[in-house]
C-alpha positions as CSV (number, residue, x, y, z in Angstrom):
1,M,222.1,134.8,138.1
2,T,219.3,134.6,140.7
3,V,215.8,134.3,139.2
4,V,212.2,134.6,140.3
5,L,209.5,133.0,138.2
6,V,206.1,134.7,138.1
7,D,203.2,132.8,136.3
8,D,199.8,131.6,137.5
9,H,200.4,128.2,135.9
10,D,202.5,125.7,137.9
11,S,203.4,123.7,134.7
12,L,204.8,126.8,133.0
13,R,207.0,127.6,136.0
14,G,208.2,124.0,136.0
15,M,209.1,124.3,132.3
16,L,211.0,127.5,132.9
17,R,212.9,125.8,135.7
18,L,214.0,123.0,133.4
19,I,215.1,125.5,130.7
20,L,217.1,127.5,133.2
21,N,218.7,124.3,134.5
22,L,219.7,123.3,131.0
23,E,221.1,126.7,130.2
24,G,223.2,126.7,133.4
25,G,224.3,129.7,135.4
26,Y,220.9,130.5,136.8
27,E,219.4,129.8,140.2
28,V,215.6,130.0,140.8
29,V,215.3,131.6,144.2
30,G,211.6,132.2,144.3
31,E,208.3,131.6,142.5
32,A,204.9,133.2,142.6
33,G,201.5,132.7,141.0
34,G,200.1,136.2,141.5
35,G,201.3,139.8,141.3
36,L,201.1,140.7,145.0
37,E,202.8,137.4,146.0
38,A,205.5,138.1,143.4
39,L,206.2,141.5,144.9
40,K,206.6,140.0,148.4
41,V,208.9,137.3,147.1
42,C,211.0,139.7,145.1
43,R,211.4,142.0,148.1
44,A,212.4,139.1,150.2
45,V,215.0,137.5,147.9
46,R,216.0,140.4,145.7
47,P,216.6,138.5,142.4
48,Q,218.7,139.7,139.6
49,I,216.1,138.6,137.0
50,V,212.3,138.3,137.1
51,I,210.6,136.3,134.4
52,L,206.9,137.1,134.4
53,D,203.6,136.8,132.6
54,L,201.4,139.8,132.1
55,M,198.0,138.3,132.9
56,L,198.3,137.7,136.7
57,P,195.8,137.7,139.5
58,E,195.8,140.5,142.1
59,L,198.3,142.7,140.3
60,N,199.1,142.4,136.6
61,G,202.5,142.1,135.1
62,T,202.7,145.7,133.9
63,H,201.9,147.1,137.3
64,L,204.5,144.7,138.8
65,I,207.2,146.0,136.4
66,R,206.4,149.6,137.5
67,L,206.7,148.7,141.2
68,L,209.9,146.7,140.8
69,R,211.5,149.8,139.2
70,H,211.2,151.6,142.5
71,E,212.8,148.9,144.6
72,P,216.3,149.6,146.0
73,W,218.1,147.0,144.1
74,E,218.8,146.4,140.4
75,V,216.5,143.9,138.8
76,R,216.1,143.0,135.2
77,V,212.7,141.9,133.8
78,L,211.9,139.4,131.1
79,V,208.3,139.3,130.1
80,Y,207.1,135.9,128.9
81,T,203.5,136.2,128.1
82,G,200.7,134.3,126.6
83,S,198.4,137.3,126.3
84,A,196.6,137.8,123.0
85,D,195.6,141.4,124.0
86,E,197.7,143.8,122.0
87,G,196.6,146.7,124.2
88,V,197.9,144.9,127.3
89,M,201.2,144.1,125.5
90,R,201.6,147.7,124.3
91,E,201.1,149.0,127.8
92,A,203.7,146.6,129.1
93,L,206.2,147.7,126.4
94,T,205.9,151.3,127.5
95,E,207.5,150.2,130.8
96,S,210.6,149.2,128.8
97,P,211.1,145.7,130.1
98,H,214.6,144.3,129.3
99,G,213.1,141.3,127.4
100,F,209.8,140.6,125.8
101,V,208.8,137.2,124.4
102,R,205.4,135.6,123.7
103,K,204.7,132.0,124.7
104,Q,203.8,131.5,121.1
105,D,207.4,132.3,120.1
106,S,210.0,129.6,119.6
107,L,212.2,128.2,122.4
108,P,215.3,129.5,120.7
109,E,213.7,133.0,120.9
110,L,213.1,132.6,124.6
111,R,216.7,131.4,125.2
112,A,218.1,134.3,123.2
113,A,216.1,136.8,125.2
114,L,217.2,135.2,128.5
115,K,220.9,135.4,127.5
116,A,220.6,139.0,126.4
117,V,218.8,140.1,129.6
118,A,221.3,138.2,131.7
119,A,224.2,140.0,129.8
120,G,222.7,143.4,130.4
121,A,221.2,143.9,127.0
122,R,217.6,144.2,125.8
123,H,215.8,141.7,123.6
124,L,212.4,142.0,122.1
125,S,211.0,139.2,119.9
126,P,210.5,140.3,116.2
127,W,206.7,140.0,116.6
128,S,206.6,142.3,119.7
129,T,208.7,145.0,118.1
130,R,205.8,145.9,115.9
131,L,203.8,146.9,119.0
132,L,206.4,149.6,120.0
133,P,205.1,153.2,119.7
134,S,205.9,154.7,116.3
135,K,206.7,158.2,115.4
136,A,203.2,158.5,114.1
137,D,201.8,157.4,117.5
138,D,204.0,160.1,119.2
139,A,202.6,162.7,116.7
140,L,199.1,161.7,117.5
141,K,199.7,162.3,121.2
142,T,200.6,165.9,120.4
143,L,197.0,166.6,119.2
144,S,194.5,168.1,121.7
145,P,191.1,166.4,122.1
146,M,189.6,169.2,119.9
147,E,192.3,168.6,117.2
148,R,191.6,164.9,117.2
149,A,187.9,165.6,116.7
150,V,188.8,167.9,113.8
151,L,191.1,165.2,112.3
152,Q,188.3,162.6,112.5
153,M,185.8,164.9,110.8
154,L,188.2,165.9,108.0
155,A,189.0,162.2,107.4
156,E,185.3,161.5,107.1
157,G,185.0,164.1,104.4
158,L,183.5,167.0,106.2
159,H,184.3,170.5,104.8
160,T,185.6,173.3,107.0
161,K,182.2,174.9,107.3
162,E,180.6,171.6,108.4
163,V,183.5,171.1,111.0
164,A,182.8,174.6,112.3
165,E,179.1,173.9,112.7
166,A,179.8,170.6,114.5
167,L,182.2,172.4,116.9
168,G,179.9,175.3,117.3
169,S,182.7,177.6,116.3
170,S,183.5,180.1,113.5
171,V,184.9,178.9,110.2
172,K,188.1,180.8,111.1
173,T,188.5,178.8,114.3
174,A,187.9,175.5,112.5
175,E,190.5,176.5,109.9
176,H,192.9,177.3,112.8
177,H,192.4,173.8,114.3
178,R,192.8,172.2,110.9
179,Q,196.1,174.0,110.3
180,H,197.3,172.9,113.7
181,V,196.5,169.3,112.9
182,R,198.4,169.5,109.6
183,D,201.4,171.2,111.1
184,K,201.7,168.8,114.1
185,L,201.3,165.7,111.9
186,G,203.3,167.0,109.0
187,L,200.5,166.0,106.6
188,H,199.1,168.7,104.4
189,D,196.5,167.1,102.2
190,V,193.2,165.4,103.0
191,A,194.3,162.0,101.5
192,S,197.3,161.8,103.9
193,L,195.2,162.9,106.9
194,T,192.6,160.2,106.0
195,R,195.2,157.5,105.7
196,F,196.6,158.5,109.1
197,A,193.2,158.4,110.7
198,I,192.4,155.0,109.2
199,R,195.7,153.6,110.4
200,H,195.0,154.8,113.9
201,R,191.4,153.4,113.8
202,M,189.8,156.9,114.2
203,V,187.7,156.1,111.1
204,S,187.0,153.0,109.2
205,A,188.4,152.3,105.7
């Protein structure tokens, strides 16, 4: 399997070369220390696998994954990141990379991910799977900006009349928004709505 290594640390790329040599069956055909350079290298050598970090100069790893998906050859992507930013990692996971491992994970975890990606499967480390969007996250996305505001106010203990005053609307309109929130989330009491809002950091506990 031909591989391109993308990381802004020479030592890390060197370590990955050693691991690939020990595993056998892999040929490193290119390296890059930045996102734009990586795109150029990949377009030139068309690797089967790209192992990349997320925090890259010029063009970050998530954008690189998006661009590689539009290239005219099949390439599999294994993210190997040292990022501590969960927001960055969540965004990358929405691009459905074939593998996702943190540099803090064990070497056997990296090797398992590499083997799975090379075999055409998908491998996410146990830690990273908790960052995948949940059904609750999907439900939250169905709420309009107005409904999110209503959810926050309800979770903070405001009554329907107070919500209506805050929105500058009638009590009937506020009740309508409240019912939409409950129906979309499948939560029909204030306690459940409050727990949901706390879990999604819309209000503090």
